[in-house]
N, C-alpha and C positions, 0 to 999 in steps of 0.2 A: 279196333276201329278208331278209338280216341287218339291213337298214335299214328294215324294214317299220314304218311310223309308228304303226300301231295295236297293236304288240306290247308287252305288259306284260313288262318285262325280268326280272321274277321267274319268268317261265315258262322261262327258260334255266337256272335254278338246280336242280341235281339234289337230289332228296330221295327218301325211300322211304316207301311206305305201310306198310312193316315197322317203321318207328320206333315204339318203345314196347313192342314184344314182346321179352320177355327172351331172351337168347341162351344156349343150352346146355341139354341135358337135357329132362326132361318138360315143364317150364314153357314152353319155346319151342314144342314141338309143340302144346301145349294152346292157345297163343296163336294158332297158324295155324288150328287147328280152330275156335276160337271166331269167328275173322274169317270163315271160310268159312260157318259155320252162320248167323251173324248178318248179315253183309254180302253173303255170296255169293262172296267171293274173298279171296285173300291173296297176299303176295309172299314167297318164301323167298329171302333174299339170299345172294349169292356162293356158289351151288351149284357153279359153276365158279370155282376160285380165280382172284384177280385176275391172277396171273402166267401163267395158263393160258388166259385168254379169247382172246388174239390167236391163238395156235396153234390152238385149237379152232375159231374162226372161219374161219381159212384152210383148215382141213381140210374144213369144210362147203362152202366155196366151191369147193374142188377136186371134192368130191362132186357138187355141182350140174352141173359140166361133164361128169362121167362120166355122170350121169343123163340129160342131154340126148341123148347118143349112145344110151343104152339105150332111151329113149323112141322114137327114130327107128327102131331095130331092131324094137321091139315093134309099132310102127304097121305096119311092112312085113309082119311075121309075121301080124298080124291080117287084113290084106288077103289074104294067101295063104290063110288059113283060110276067109275069106268066099268066095274064088273057088273053093275046093275044095268048099264046100257047094253053090254055085250057079255052075257054070262059064259059064253064059249071061248072068250078071247084068251083065257088063261093068264090074266093080268096079275103081276106080282110086284114086288118092290125092287126089282133088279134094275141095273142101269139101262138095260135094253128096253125097259118100259118107256123111258123118255124118247127113245128113237121111234117107237111105235106111236107114241103121242104126237110127235112132230109130224108124222105123216097123216095122222087122223085125229086132230086135236079135239079135246072136249072143252066146250065153252065154260069158262069159270063160273061156279055157282054163286048165287046170291047169299047174303048173310042169312042165317048164322053159319053157313058152310063156306063162305068166301074166306079169302086171306085177311087176317087181322092186320090192321095198320100198325106199323111200328110205333107210332106215337101213343098207342093205347097202353103201352107198357113203360112209357117215359113221361109221365104227367109233370113231374118237377121241371124237366127241361122244356116241356111244351109251351108253357106260359111265356117263356122268353121269345118265342116266334112272333109275338105281337108287341114286343118292345117298341115304343112310340117312334123312335128314329127309324127302325127297320120298316115299319108299316108305312111311314111317310114316304121313304125313298121307294119302296115297291109300288105304292099307289101312284106316285109321280111318274115312274118309268113305265108302268103297265096299264092301269086302269084304276078307277075309284073302287071298283068291286074286283077283289082278287081272291084267289084260293091257293091252297098247297097241293100240288099235283104229284109230289114224290116226297117220301120221308124214309130215309135209310139211316138207321143208327149204328150199323155195323160197318163203319168206315175208318177204322184206325189205321194209322201208318205204323207198321211194325218195323223194328230194327232189322237191317240187312243181315246182321249176325256173322259177317265175314268180311275180310279185306276186299276192297273193290278196285278193279282196274280202271284205268283211264277210259277204256272203251265202254265199260258199264256206266260210268259217271256221265258220259256223253250221250247215252241212249235216251231217246224221248219216245213219247206216244202221243204225238199231237192229234187233237180232235176238237170238235165243237160238241156242245151237249144237245140232247133232245130239246126241242124239236128240230135242231139243226145238225144232228149226228146222221151222216149219210150212210153209215154201214153198221149201225148198232143191231145187236140181237139177231144175227144169223143170215144175212143175205148171201147168196152164193151165185156162181155163174149159171147154175141150173135153176136157181129160184131168186132172181134179182129183185123181185117184188117183196120178198120176205123180210121186212124190217119193222121198226116200231113207229112207222107213220111219220118219217122225217119230212120236213119241207124240202121241196126240190130246188135245186140251183137254177137260176141265180136267186139267192135270198132276197126278200124284200128288205129294204132299209128300215126295219121296225124291230124294236126290242119285243120279242114275243114271250120271253120268260126270263127269270133270274135264277141262276143256280147259286145256292149259298152253302158255304162250308163253315160249320160252327166249331171253333177251336176250343176244346175242353181240357187241354193240358195233358200231363202235369207240367210240361215245359211250354214256354213261348214258342211260337212257330218261327223257325229261321231256315235259311238254306241248308244248314247242316242236318236238320232233322226232317227235311222232306217238304219244305214249302212248295206249293204248286208252281210249276213253270208257266209263264204267260207271254204272250207276244202283244205288247200294247198296240192298240188301234187296229188289230186284225179283224175285229168284228165289222169293219167297213171294207174289208177286202173281198172282191167278188169271188175269189178263189177259195179253196178249202183244203186242208191237209189230206182229207180222205175223198176229195173230188177225183173222179176217175180220169179226167182229162186235164188236171191242173199241174201235173208234174212236180209235186212237192213230196219230198222224202219225209214221211211222218215219223221216222225214227232218228232223224238227224237234228243237231242244234240249228236254230234259225237266228240270223243276226237280229239284235235288239231284244232277244228274250231275256227275262230275268225271273227271279224267284220271289214269292210272296213271303213276307214276315209280318207278324203281328203278335200282340200280347195274348196270352191265354184269356178266354172269355170273349174274344172278338169274333166277328163274322165277316168272312170274305164273300162279297157279292159280285157275280159276273153275268154279263149279257151272255146268253147261251151261244151266241155266234163266236165268241172270242176263242182263238186258238190257245189250248192249254194242254198240259201234260202232267201226269203224276211224277213225283221225284223220289229218289231213294232216301230213306232214313238212315243216316250214318251214325246217329247217336245210340246210346245204350238203352233208351227208354221208348216204349210204345207210346205214340201220340194219339189220343182219343179224339174222334171227330164225328160229327152228324152232318148228313147232306140233306138238304130240303130244296125243293124247287117251287118257286112262286110263279103263278101264271094268272093272266086275266081271266074273267069269267067265261069268255067265249072260246077258250082254248080247250079242246077235248084231251083228256088224259087216257082214254080208253086204249089208244094204240101204244102206249108206253110199255115196253116189254118188262115183265117181272116174273121170274121163274123160280121163286123161292119154293113153292109147292107144286110146280108144274103147270101153272096158269099160263094162258096165252095173252091176256090183257091185264091191265091194272084195274082190279076191281076189289079194293080193300074197304074195310068198314071199321068204324069205332063203335064199340059196344055202347048201348044206350046209358048204362050206369056210369060209364067213363065220360061220355059226352056231357052228361048232366053236370059233371064237376068242372068242365071247362068254363073259362071266363066268357062273358058275353062278347069280348073282342076275338076270342079264339074260335068260337063255334062256327062263324060263317066261313072260316078257312078250311074246315074239314066237313 
């Protein structure tokens, strides 16, 4: 891949879309806010100090291993609950079980049988979620009282592992994020209502949530290793790539698109309405990332689909002993 003949060598060079925003004080915060309001996104650089990125990344990777064991235990518990509800159902751990569940779902249980929040296994990373610049921007865009509605630590960009054709490099997957994702989590022609509670078109001209991607290295984010594709200003467009009547090819390039670049340890923040797409990692290295969604106090997260252990809504929890170790700034967010 490193010898891909069609690669523009400039795509390897790290730069940041945060270039030009003054550093420090109110002027820096205003720069991020102007970028979010005008372009629909911004990058806050070095939220995690450069000398702490490696340790933070390793703590997240260890947390992922623990979460894999947690998910297996949760899946077994979910099966037990389903069997208790209907002892004659013959429920097992086969793939067909999920098909039966979709036709007759079990409401997710409360703690301690609910799904463990990813952040409970990533405490080192957790405290960066309340870095002062991040909180100031989120509160200015959303509300004085905010919370985190989604935490997913298993969001690495893995290397493609093979030579890529021009057709593959031109392929996109344009969408907006929840609560503005029109087709997330399973709607069909037979069940058009079955999705994760998305806001209907036309979207109100209000920033309802901020999706954030935390770049944990080991490399800086560049177009070459899969920086997110975005269409600047598309959060103000009344159409949507997944709008059924909007005539947009969600798999094709869009004029004006470009890819995000930023130093490791930075956080990419986007209005959930912005049109964006994942990108192919053409490097030799897996790029570690965490995704978190900030929302105002009034936005319900119960309709956000999350199927790690077969649940139908987002009902995660942080164990009391972990929550007690959170800083006073972090506790209100969870």
